[in-house]
N, C-alpha and C positions, 0 to 999 in steps of 0.2 A: 162494334165501333172500332174503326181503324185509326191508328196514330202514325203520323209521319215522323220518322226520326230525323232530328236536326243534327247532322254530323258535326257541324262547327261548334254548337253548344255542348254536344256530348264530349268532344275533344277537350274543350276548356274545363269541363267538369272533371274529367279524368286527371288532367294536369293539376288541378286544385287539390284533388284527393291525394295524389302522389306527393305533392309538395308538403301537404299537412302531415303525411306519414313520415316523411324525412325529418320534419321539425320535431316530431314526437320521439324520434329515436334518441336514446341516451347518448351523450357526448362520449367520445372515446376516452377512457380513463388514462391519466398519466401514469407512468411507471413509478412506483414508490421509490424513494431514495434508498440506495443500497448501503448497508452498514459495512464499514471498512475497518478492520482491525489490524491488517498487515498488508504489505504489497504482495506481488506475485512470488517473491522468494527466488526468482530465477537469477537475478543479478546479485552479486555480493555487494549490496548497497542497502542503506536504510535512510530514514528521514528524521531529522530533528524538528519537532514542532513546539511552538511556544504559545501559550494562551495569555492574551492580554485582556484581562477582565475588569480591572479596577484602576490602580495607580500606574504611573509610568515606571516606577520602581527601577529595575536594573536594565531597562530596555537599551539605553545608550551603551552600557558596558557590554551587553550581549551582542549588539550590532558591531561594536568595535572588535570583539573577539572573532566573530564570524568573518568580518572583513579581513582581519590580519591573517587568518588561516585559510582564506579563500573557500569558505563553506557557504552553500546556499541552504536556506531553511524555509519552513512554512509557519506563518503566524496567523492565529485565529483572534480576530478583533471584535470586541463588543462595540455597540454604537456609542455608549457613554465614553469608553476609552478613546475612540476615534475622535469624538467631539473635543475631548480634553487634550489630545496629543496629535493634532493633525500633522505637525512637522515631523514627528517620529514616524508616523504612518507613511508619509511621503518618502522618507529616507529608506524605509523597509522596501518599498517598491523600487526606488531608484537604484538600490544595490542588488537587485535581481532576485529578491526573495518573493515567495508567494503569500497570498493572504486568503483567508476564508472567513465566513460569517460565524460569530459566536453569540448571536442574538443582540438585542439592544441593552437590556437591563439584567441579563443573566438569571432568568426565571427557570423553573423546572418544567421542561417540555412534556413531562408525563402527567402534569397536573393542570396546566392552563388550557383554555379552550382553543379551538381551531382559529377563531378570529384573532385571539391574542397572539397566537403563533405567527400568523400572517403579518400582524402589525410589528411584532418584534423583528422579523426577518426583513420586511420591506423597508422599515425605517432605517435600519442599519445599512442596507444596500444602497438606499438613496444617499446617505451620508458618504458612503464610499465613492459613489459616482460624482458627488459634488467635490469632495476633497482630493480624490485620487484619479478621477476620470475613468474609472472602470468598475464593473460589478464584482461582487465577492463570490459569485457562482463559479464552479459547481460544488464548492466544499463548504460543509457546515459541521461544526463540532458542538454537540449539545451540552449546555451547562450541566455540570455534575455527571456527565456521561449518561443522562437520563432521557429516555425516549419511549414511545409506544408505536404500535402499528399505525395508529391514526396520525401521529406526528410524522411518520415516514411518508405517508400519503400526501400530507400537506407540503412537505419538503419537496417531494417529487413534482407536485403541481407548480411550485414556484421556481423550479429549475435547479434545485440542489440535488444533483445526481448522487453525491456521496455524503453519507453521514459518517464523519471520521472519528473513530474511537482511537485505541492505541494498543500497542503490543506490550509496552513497558510504561507503567506509571511510576515516575521517579519519586513521587511523594515529596518533591521539593517544597510544595506549598505548606508542608507541616514544619518547615524550618529545620529539617534533619541535616546533619553534617555533610559537607561536600563529599567526603570519602564514602558515605552511604549512598549518595546519589550516583556516584561513579560505579559502585558495586552493583546497584540494581540494574544499571544499563548493561554492564558487562555480563551479568548473570542471565538477564532476561532477553537481551537483544539477539540479533541474528539477521541473516539475509531477509530483506523485506520488512524489517522491523520499523514500527512507528513509535518514536520516543516522545512521551508527554512531559513537558516542562512548563514553567511559568515565569513571567517577567517581574512579578511582584516583589516589593522591597523586603518581604519577610523570608525570602529564599536565599540559599547559598549557591544558587545556580551559576553565578559568574565565577566562583572559585572552582566549581566542578567541571564547567564546560571545556576549558582548554585541555584538561586531563582526558575527558571523554573523547574529544576529537583526535588527540594524539594517539591514544591507545587503540581506538578503532582503526586508524590508519596503519598502525603497526601490524595489525592483523589483516591488512589488505582491503579494508572496507572503504567504499565511497559514501559520502553523505550528499544526498540529492534532494531536490524539491519533491513534494508529494506527487505532482503530475508525472514526474519522471519515474517514480517508484512503481506506479501502476500502469505504465506504458512500456511493457517489456519488448526488447528487440527480438526479432524472430521472423520466420516465414509466415505468410498468410495463405491459408488454404480455403478455397470456396467449396462448400459441401455440395456434392452431387447427389442425385436421387439414388436411394438405396444404400448410401454410405452410413456407417456408424463410427463412433469414436474409436472402437477397437480396430476396425479396418484402416482408419486414417492413421492411427498410431503405428500400425505395422508398416505402413508405407514410409513413414518418417523415422522409424526406430525410436518412438516415444510412447510412454505408457498413456492410456486414455485418461488416467487420473491427473497426470501432469498437464495434459491439454485442457482438461476441465478446470484445473486450478488457474491456469494462465488466462482463461476466458470467463472465470466467475460462474461456471455452470454447476448447478447443484444436482442435476440428474444426468447421468451419463447417457441415457437413452433419448433425451429430448434435444435433438438437433434437427435442422430442416434444410432442404435444398436451397442453395443460394446464400446460406449463412456463411460469414467469413470468420474463420478461426485463426487465432495466433498459434503458431506451432513453436514451442520452446526449443531450445537447443537439444541435440540428440543426447539421449541418456542410455546408460546400461545400469543394471541393478547389481550392487555389490552386497553379498550376503554377510551379515555381521551378527555376532552374539554379544549381547550387552555384558560388560564386566563391571566390577565395583568402581565407582567414581565417574562412570560415564553419564553425560547429560546430552540432551538433544543438541544443545549449543556446541558441546565439545565434539560430538560426532560430525555435525555439519562442518565444523572448522577442520577436522581431521581429513575428511574425504572431499573437501571442496564442494559440498552439497549445500542444502538449506534446511532449516528447521521446518519451514512450511512444506517442503517437498517430502521430507521423511515422514511427517505427520500424515500427509495426504496419502502416500503410498501404503502406509501401514495401518491406516484407519485409527490413528491416535487422536482422541478428542481433546486431551489436555496435554500438559508437558511431562507426564509421568511415564517413566520406563523402569524396568526392573531387571535385576541380574539374571542372566540366562535367557532373556527374551530374544527371540530371533527376529531380526529386522532386515528389511531390504532398503539399502541406501541408494537413492538415485544419484548417479555420478555421470557427468558429461562424458560423451564418447571421447572428446578431447579432454581426458581426465586432468583435473586441475587440483593442485595441492598448494596450500599456503604455508610456507616454511615457518616452523616454530623454533623457539630457542632450544639449542642443543642438537638440532637436526644436522645431519651430514648427507651428502648425496648417497653415500653407502647405505645409511639407515633408511632413507626414503626408498631407494631401489629395492631393498629387502622387504619393506612393507608392501610394496606393490608388485613384487615379482618381476621386476624389470632390471635393467642394467644401468650402471653409472654412466657409461658412454652413451647409451641411448637417451638418457635424460639430458646430458650435456649437448648432444646433437639437436634434440628437439627444441631446446631453449637457447641455443647459440652461446652456451657458457664455455669460454675458452679454458678456464681453470676450474678447480673444485670448490671455489669460494661462493658461498650463498649467505643470505642474511634473513633474519626474522621478518616475516611479513611478505617476503618475495613470492610472487606467483610462479609456480613451476608446472609446466605441462608434463604429464606422465604418459610416455608413449606405450602402446601395446607392442608386445614382441611375440 
């Protein structure tokens, strides 16, 4: 028995099967939120962040200090705080600060369910849209600094690209003296640092904040919003077929580790054609042997480098170094040094193997007067 094929019906059947197959395909997964503990470390800059979780506390004083010293910061707001303090929240925005989501009721994101996470985040974001006219994305700070892989997935799905932790916990929430808050910032901060503070009434933050700002500036630091800290200036390179970070680094005179650090790459071998990479400023490696009293902070300050860069290049997982350890210090090709108390052009020239006249010419210094915190370009001879 012969059957005649009906091409019209057959074509419709094929289309139905194909459409059903497409519907059965799993949706493309969102990229999980990325945990951020510090900026790129390329700029001599850091970010002051303030968690507003409960009472208005010292928010007004903090905003006045920031305004008087022309500093921009980033605030993480809970929904309850936003509901209770809409005028303060509006002032935060009006004065050029950034805001991020800190949940609605400050629960532990390592414990609550996915649905509870979504309710906490969405409720707070809706309040922000109503009161401030904008979303709190892409920044989220987890209450208690607590999160799981599952919560990072949920955050990514909801548009929170960054889960913001910190480089320095000032412990101001414990009510410690202002001098201790200042000490923790100065010992633990550095280029790319994210400083955690709170607005609550139980803190000594308003007493510590002016000292922190003035002292950081005396060392040549800028205080910027979080978005500025993670958006480094630099060239952009589009990866071609067959290129690797090592070959790209040779072209620009930059180590592959620093390119990886600037772009958040965990694997040096995983790049692809068409990918755009930020190329940080040109660097050379300065060989240094650790002596008594050295810290990563002091070395970064001495060489105009960064704590993040030194750790990346030398494979340092924490902040521990030891006497006699051989380190490679990444230094910009346009070598930069920030003058410290007691420095003279002569002592700086001897440290870098250059000349006083060369430094004066490179920096347009007519006389030999320099001051603490001054940025000096060290020429090669």
